[in-house]
C-alpha positions in Angstrom: -68.3 -23.5 -21.9 -65.7 -20.3 -22.4 -62.9 -20.0 -20.5 -60.6 -16.2 -19.7 -57.8 -15.6 -18.3 -57.7 -11.9 -16.6 -55.7 -9.8 -13.9 -57.1 -10.0 -10.6 -57.3 -6.1 -11.3 -59.2 -6.3 -14.4 -62.7 -5.1 -14.4 -64.0 -7.2 -17.4 -67.3 -9.3 -16.8 -67.0 -12.4 -18.8 -69.4 -15.1 -19.4 -69.2 -18.9 -17.7 -66.1 -20.3 -15.9 -63.2 -17.4 -15.1 -59.7 -18.2 -13.9 -58.4 -15.8 -12.6 -54.4 -14.9 -12.5 -53.6 -13.4 -9.4 -51.0 -10.3 -9.5 -48.5 -9.9 -5.9 -48.4 -6.4 -5.1 -45.3 -5.4 -2.9 -45.3 -2.7 -0.8 -42.8 -0.7 1.2 -42.8 -3.4 4.3 -43.1 -6.4 2.0 -39.5 -7.3 2.2 -39.1 -8.5 5.6 -35.9 -11.2 4.8 -32.9 -11.0 7.1 -30.3 -9.7 4.4 -33.0 -6.4 3.8 -33.2 -5.9 7.4 -29.6 -5.6 7.5 -29.2 -3.1 4.5 -31.6 -0.9 6.0 -29.6 -1.1 9.1 -26.7 -0.3 7.3 -28.0 2.7 5.4 -28.8 5.0 8.9 -27.0 8.2 10.1 -25.4 6.0 12.9 -24.3 3.2 11.0 -22.6 5.1 8.4 -21.1 7.1 11.5 -19.9 4.7 13.4 -18.8 3.3 10.5 -16.4 6.2 9.0 -15.3 6.8 12.5 -13.7 3.1 12.5 -12.2 3.7 9.0 -10.5 7.4 10.6 -9.6 5.6 13.7 -7.9 2.4 11.4 -6.0 4.4 8.6 -4.9 7.2 11.8 -3.1 3.8 13.5 -1.6 2.2 10.1 -0.4 6.1 9.4 1.1 6.1 12.8 2.4 2.8 12.9 3.7 2.6 8.9 5.7 5.9 9.5 6.6 5.6 12.6 9.0 2.9 10.9 10.3 5.3 8.4 11.3 7.8 10.8 13.0 5.4 13.1 15.2 4.5 10.6 16.0 7.6 9.0 15.7 10.1 12.4 15.9 8.2 15.1 15.8 10.9 18.0 12.8 13.0 16.7 10.5 11.3 19.5 13.1 12.0 22.4 10.9 15.1 23.4 7.3 15.0 24.4 6.5 17.8 22.2 7.9 16.2 19.2 6.2 13.2 19.6 2.8 15.0 20.2 3.7 16.8 16.6 5.0 14.1 14.9 2.8 11.4 16.0 -0.7 13.8 14.9 1.5 14.4 11.6 1.6 10.7 11.2 -2.0 9.7 12.0 -3.5 12.6 10.3 -1.7 11.9 6.6 -2.9 8.0 7.0 -5.9 9.0 7.3 -6.3 11.4 4.3 -5.0 9.3 2.0 -7.8 7.0 3.6 -10.3 9.8 3.0 -8.6 10.5 -0.8 -8.6 6.7 -1.4 -12.5 6.6 -0.4 -12.9 10.2 -2.8 -13.7 12.2 0.0 -13.8 16.1 -1.1 -10.8 18.1 -0.6 -12.8 20.5 1.7 -13.8 17.6 4.0 -10.2 16.4 4.1 -8.9 19.8 5.1 -11.1 20.3 7.4 -10.7 17.2 9.4 -7.0 17.2 9.2 -7.4 20.6 11.2 -9.7 19.0 13.8 -7.2 16.6 14.4 -4.1 18.5 15.1 -5.9 21.9 16.5 -6.3 20.0 19.8 -1.4 19.3 20.1 -1.8 22.9 18.6 -3.5 23.9 21.6 -1.6 22.5 24.6 1.6 22.9 23.2 1.1 25.9 24.8 0.4 25.9 27.9 3.8 22.4 28.3 6.0 24.9 26.8 4.9 27.7 29.8 5.6 24.6 32.1 2.5 24.3 33.4 0.8 20.9 31.6 3.5 17.9 31.9 4.5 15.5 28.6 2.5 12.8 29.5 -0.7 14.9 30.4 0.4 16.5 26.7 -0.2 13.3 24.8 -3.1 11.8 26.8 -5.1 15.0 26.6 -3.9 15.5 22.8 -5.3 12.1 21.5 -8.2 11.9 23.9 -9.1 15.4 22.4 -8.3 14.2 18.7 -10.8 11.7 18.4 -13.1 13.5 20.6 -13.3 16.2 17.9 -13.0 13.4 14.7 -16.3 12.1 16.1 -17.9 15.3 17.0 -17.1 16.8 13.2 -18.2 13.5 11.6 -21.4 14.1 13.5 -21.9 17.5 13.2 -21.1 17.5 8.8 -21.3 14.0 8.1 -20.3 13.2 4.5 -19.6 9.6 3.1 -17.4 8.3 0.7 -18.6 9.2 -3.4 -19.5 6.0 -5.3 -17.4 4.8 -7.6 -17.4 5.3 -11.4 -18.7 3.1 -14.1 -15.9 2.1 -16.2 -17.1 -0.4 -18.4 -20.9 -0.9 -18.8 -21.0 -2.3 -22.4 -17.3 -3.4 -22.1 -15.4 -6.3 -23.3 -15.3 -9.0 -20.8 -12.3 -10.7 -22.8 -10.4 -7.5 -23.4 -7.4 -6.8 -21.9 -5.2 -8.6 -19.2 -1.6 -7.0 -19.1 -2.3 -5.3 -15.7 -3.1 -8.5 -14.4 0.0 -10.2 -16.0 1.7 -7.4 -14.2 0.2 -7.9 -10.6 0.6 -11.4 -10.7 4.5 -10.7 -11.6 4.3 -8.2 -8.6 3.0 -10.1 -6.1 5.1 -13.8 -7.1 8.3 -11.7 -7.0 7.4 -10.0 -3.6 6.2 -13.8 -2.5 9.7 -15.2 -3.8 11.4 -12.5 -2.3 10.1 -12.8 1.3 10.7 -17.2 0.5 14.3 -16.0 0.0 15.0 -14.1 2.9 13.1 -17.1 5.1 16.2 -19.8 3.0 18.7 -16.9 3.5 20.7 -18.4 6.6 19.4 -15.2 8.9 20.4 -16.5 12.5 23.2 -14.2 13.7 23.3 -10.4 13.8 24.0 -9.2 10.0 26.4 -7.1 11.4 28.7 -9.0 13.7 31.4 -9.9 10.8 32.8 -13.1 12.8 29.8 -15.2 13.4 27.6 -14.1 10.5 30.8 -15.1 8.4 30.8 -18.6 9.9 27.1 -19.4 9.1 27.8 -18.3 5.9 31.3 -20.5 5.9 29.0 -23.1 6.9 26.0 -22.7 4.2 25.7 -25.2 1.6 23.0 -24.1 -0.5 23.8 -20.3 -0.3 24.3 -20.2 -4.2 20.5 -21.5 -4.9 19.1 -19.4 -2.5 20.0 -16.1 -4.4 19.5 -17.2 -7.7 16.1 -17.8 -5.8 16.5 -13.9 -4.9 17.7 -12.7 -8.2 14.6 -14.3 -10.2 12.4 -12.7 -7.8 13.6 -9.7 -8.2 13.8 -9.9 -11.8 9.7 -11.0 -12.0 9.3 -7.4 -9.6 10.8 -5.6 -12.3 9.4 -7.3 -14.9 5.9 -6.3 -13.4 7.0 -2.7 -13.3 7.8 -2.8 -16.9 4.6 -4.2 -18.2 3.0 -1.6 -16.0 4.6 0.7 -17.8 2.6 0.2 -21.0 -1.1 -0.3 -19.2 -0.5 2.7 -17.8 1.1 4.5 -21.2 -2.2 3.2 -23.1 -4.0 4.8 -20.2 -2.9 7.9 -21.5 -0.7 8.4 -18.3 2.0 11.8 -18.0 4.5 10.3 -20.2 7.3 11.2 -18.1 6.2 9.3 -14.6 6.1 6.1 -17.4 9.4 6.8 -18.9 11.4 7.4 -15.8 9.6 4.2 -13.6 10.4 2.7 -16.9 14.3 3.7 -17.0 14.7 3.0 -13.0 13.2 -0.3 -13.1 15.8 -1.4 -15.4 18.7 0.6 -13.6 17.3 -1.7 -10.7 17.8 -4.6 -12.0 21.0 -3.8 -13.4 22.4 -3.3 -10.1 19.8 -6.5 -8.4 22.3 -8.5 -10.7 25.6 -6.8 -9.5 24.3 -7.2 -5.8 23.9 -10.6 -6.5 27.1 -11.3 -7.9 28.9 -9.8 -4.9 27.0 -11.4 -2.1 26.1 -14.7 -3.9 29.5 -15.3 -5.2 32.1 -12.9 -4.0 31.1 -12.8 -0.7 30.8 -16.9 -0.1 34.2 -17.0 -2.1 35.4 -14.9 0.6 34.2 -16.4 3.8 35.2 -19.7 2.7 38.6 -18.7 2.0 38.5 -17.3 5.0 37.2 -20.8 7.1 39.5 -22.2 5.5 43.0 -20.3 6.0 45.3 -21.2 8.0 45.9 -19.5 11.1 48.8 -17.2 10.0 46.5 -16.1 7.1 43.3 -16.0 8.9 43.4 -11.8 9.5 44.1 -11.1 6.1 41.4 -13.3 4.6 39.3 -11.8 7.3 40.1 -8.6 6.0 39.3 -9.3 2.5 35.9 -10.9 3.2 34.9 -7.8 4.9 35.6 -5.4 2.3 33.6 -7.4 0.5 30.9 -7.4 2.5 31.5 -3.5 2.4 31.0 -3.5 -1.1 27.4 -5.6 -0.7 26.4 -2.6 1.4 27.0 -0.3 -1.1 25.7 -2.5 -3.9 22.3 -3.0 -1.4 22.0 1.2 -1.0 21.9 2.0 -4.2 19.7 -0.7 -5.6 17.2 -0.7 -2.9 16.9 3.4 -3.3 16.7 2.5 -7.0 13.7 0.6 -6.0 12.0 2.8 -3.6 12.5 5.4 -6.8 11.0 2.7 -9.5 7.9 1.9 -6.6 7.2 5.6 -5.7 7.3 7.0 -9.9 4.7 4.4 -10.9 2.7 4.8 -7.9 2.5 8.5 -8.4 2.1 7.2 -12.3 -1.6 5.5 -10.8 -2.0 8.1 -8.6 -2.6 10.0 -12.1 -5.2 7.6 -12.6 -6.8 8.5 -9.7 -10.4 8.9 -11.6 -10.6 4.7 -12.2 -11.6 3.8 -8.8 -10.6 2.9 -5.3 -8.7 0.1 -5.5 -6.3 1.7 -7.9 -6.2 5.2 -5.4 -5.4 2.6 -2.8 -2.6 1.3 -5.3 -0.9 4.7 -5.7 -0.9 5.2 -1.8 0.1 1.8 -0.6 2.9 1.9 -3.5 3.8 6.0 -2.7 4.4 4.6 1.2 6.4 1.6 -0.1 8.5 3.6 -1.9 9.7 5.9 1.0 10.1 3.8 3.1 12.9 1.8 0.5 14.8 4.8 0.1 14.7 4.9 4.1 16.0 1.3 3.7 18.8 2.0 1.9 19.7 5.0 2.9 20.4 3.0 6.7 21.6 0.3 4.9 24.7 2.2 3.7 24.8 3.9 6.7 25.1 1.1 9.0 24.8 -1.6 7.5 22.8 -4.8 7.5 20.9 -4.1 11.1 17.7 -6.3 12.1 14.9 -3.6 10.6 10.8 -4.4 9.9 11.1 -2.5 7.3 11.7 -4.7 4.4 9.0 -6.9 5.5 6.5 -4.0 5.8 7.6 -2.5 2.4 6.7 -5.9 0.6 2.8 -6.4 2.2 2.5 -2.9 1.1 4.4 -3.5 -2.3 1.6 -6.8 -2.8 -1.5 -4.3 -1.7 -0.3 -2.1 -4.4 0.2 -4.8 -6.9 -3.2 -6.1 -6.0 -5.0 -2.9 -7.4 -3.4 -3.0 -10.4 -5.8 -5.4 -12.5 -8.6 -2.5 -12.1 -6.5 -0.4 -15.2 -7.7 -4.0 -17.0 -11.2 -2.8 -17.1 -10.2 0.7 -18.3 -8.0 -0.1 -21.1 -10.0 -3.1 -22.7 -13.2 -0.5 -22.9 -11.0 3.2 -23.8 -12.3 4.7 -20.3 -12.4 8.1 -20.0 -9.4 10.5 -18.8 -11.6 12.5 -16.3 -14.7 12.2 -14.9 -17.8 13.9 -15.9 -20.3 15.1 -13.4 -22.5 12.8 -11.5 -19.6 10.7 -10.5 -20.2 8.8 -14.0 -16.7 9.1 -16.7 -17.4 10.8 -20.0 -16.0 9.5 -23.4 -13.0 10.2 -25.1 
């Protein structure tokens, strides 16, 4: 007996018994799994419109919240008038939205058009407000309603989606460089230790109420090692930036930016050491001497402690400003490598915003001392987001990724 195996589509005629191997055909509607259904749903125009609208709205609110902290620090009375508040909020939301669209690789034309659509309602409504016809509350209310409505109308009229990320490592070595990952670990670790040091540092009394805060400091038994921890956190952050500079240099980032960032990071480390010496050693000795002084000597001891405190204001102000310059410079270098993907672009945006907020915080400390502020915590969060995008550089560094994108969304070799 002869046996043969054929496909189900064969026209051959074979004598005897035939074992037929069946072939499965896939039709357009064959895959009815939940995952495939969700995938098809996510590709519909309605879902893409809603996704884009939510992305824009969230980025606008984030921009307004973060930049609002900046204005509160450097220009507290900026939003005292309704027209100034309207223009400031429109600017903040537009900048946040534009930054996110840039991260998502939207075309420059679409970013400019969307920005114009968002600002237009406030520009139009300011005319009746200045003429005394429209109240200030109505200006803000109708301006925001019109902004969100026009944004939705624009997205529906001219839908546009983010571009796909370039392919960087199609034939790359999976065991390549991990230098950028080391930089990210150092930056995130330093930021985490900074938060821990801030929580462990005595902070129950208002920092600018010197009598009460000096009393609190004098009773602290772990003052020195807490400041050692704070110095370690700053040293890790500076080391992370120095390692990042090496990665960016290999990738061909603007040499001036890398050199400036490296120099400012080194100078920041020196100023942080001075700040910790003033705060962690000199101030503690001064407040302890004041707390233990005889009544007749307390006034002089208190004046000496205040003098040390004011020196701390100055050193802290300058090291915070210099740290902001460092972050801002490396953010600009990351932005110059924006073609490497959305994570690198997001790192550039969040780093740039963190740098500006750090500079604002440094200026505020120099002018008003250590007033309670959310800026340090916000800048720490933004810096962590920046650091989490840095490992993306390893793929480019280990495979010799191209510097400029070529046509078709892929990157051409060097």
